C-alpha positions in Angstrom: -26.7 135.2 -108.0 -23.9 136.8 -110.0 -20.4 136.5 -108.5 -17.9 139.3 -108.8 -15.7 136.9 -110.8 -15.9 133.2 -111.8 -15.1 130.8 -109.0 -15.1 127.1 -108.3 -17.8 126.7 -105.6 -16.8 124.2 -103.0 -19.6 124.6 -100.4 -22.5 126.7 -99.3 -23.6 127.6 -95.8 -27.4 128.1 -95.3 -29.4 129.5 -92.4 -32.8 128.1 -93.3 -36.1 129.9 -92.5 -36.6 133.4 -91.3 -35.2 134.6 -88.0 -35.4 138.3 -87.7 -34.3 138.3 -84.0 -33.1 135.4 -81.9 -35.7 136.3 -79.3 -38.5 135.8 -81.8 -38.0 132.2 -82.7 -41.8 131.9 -83.1 -41.5 133.3 -86.6 -39.5 130.2 -87.9 -42.4 127.7 -88.0 -44.8 130.3 -89.3 -43.1 130.4 -92.8 -42.0 127.8 -95.3 -38.4 126.7 -95.3 -36.3 125.2 -98.1 -36.1 121.4 -98.2 -34.6 120.6 -101.6 -32.8 123.1 -103.8 -31.5 122.8 -107.3 -28.4 124.9 -108.2 -27.7 125.6 -111.8 -24.5 127.3 -113.1 -23.8 129.3 -116.2 -21.3 126.6 -117.0 -24.2 124.2 -117.5 -23.8 122.2 -114.3 -26.6 121.3 -112.0 -26.7 120.0 -108.4 -29.5 119.2 -106.1 -29.0 119.6 -102.3 -31.2 118.9 -99.3 -31.4 121.1 -96.3 -32.5 120.1 -92.8 -35.4 121.8 -91.0 -33.6 123.9 -88.4 -32.1 127.4 -88.3 -28.6 126.4 -87.3 -26.0 127.1 -90.0 -25.7 124.0 -92.2 -23.1 123.3 -94.9 -23.8 121.6 -98.2 -21.3 120.4 -100.9 -22.9 120.7 -104.3 -20.1 118.8 -106.1 -19.7 121.3 -108.9 -16.6 120.7 -111.1 -16.4 123.9 -113.2 -15.9 127.5 -112.3 -19.0 129.6 -112.6 -19.9 133.3 -112.5 -23.7 133.0 -112.2 -25.8 130.6 -110.0 -29.5 130.0 -110.2 -31.3 128.6 -107.2 -34.6 126.7 -107.8 -36.6 125.5 -104.8 -37.8 122.0 -105.5 -39.5 121.2 -102.1 -40.3 123.0 -98.9 -41.0 122.3 -95.3 -44.5 123.6 -94.9 -45.4 126.4 -92.5 -47.1 125.3 -89.4 -49.5 128.2 -89.5 -51.6 129.2 -92.5 -53.3 132.5 -91.9 -55.1 133.8 -95.0 -54.7 137.4 -93.7 -51.0 136.9 -93.4 -49.9 134.0 -95.6 -46.6 132.3 -95.0 -43.6 133.2 -97.1 -40.7 131.0 -98.2 -37.5 132.1 -96.3 -33.8 131.6 -96.2 -32.0 133.9 -93.7 -28.5 133.6 -95.1 -26.4 132.0 -97.8 -22.6 132.1 -97.6 -20.5 130.9 -100.6 -17.1 129.2 -100.2 -14.8 128.5 -103.1 -11.8 129.5 -105.1 -11.6 132.3 -107.7 -10.9 131.1 -111.2 -7.2 130.5 -111.8 -6.2 130.1 -108.1 
């Protein structure tokens, strides 16, 4: 993810899994969800965060100390899909990521 300008990231809000419509909650367990995520910045920092296995918004604080303009997310572990259909294999899904922080110099 490339930010519009460098910022000090204070927290992230995730909606884990895939929910295309609140009435179709059955899609959530049919796909993999993020369990552990590594965040690497262009400033050379790295943080590892854990997500819970639900689709309510959840906040994580990566503890980064330097401003960054580019973030790389690497999934280290997943919550496995409850269905494994060879005709329609599960995907790894995150519905939403929201970034909170302060632009550089503010």
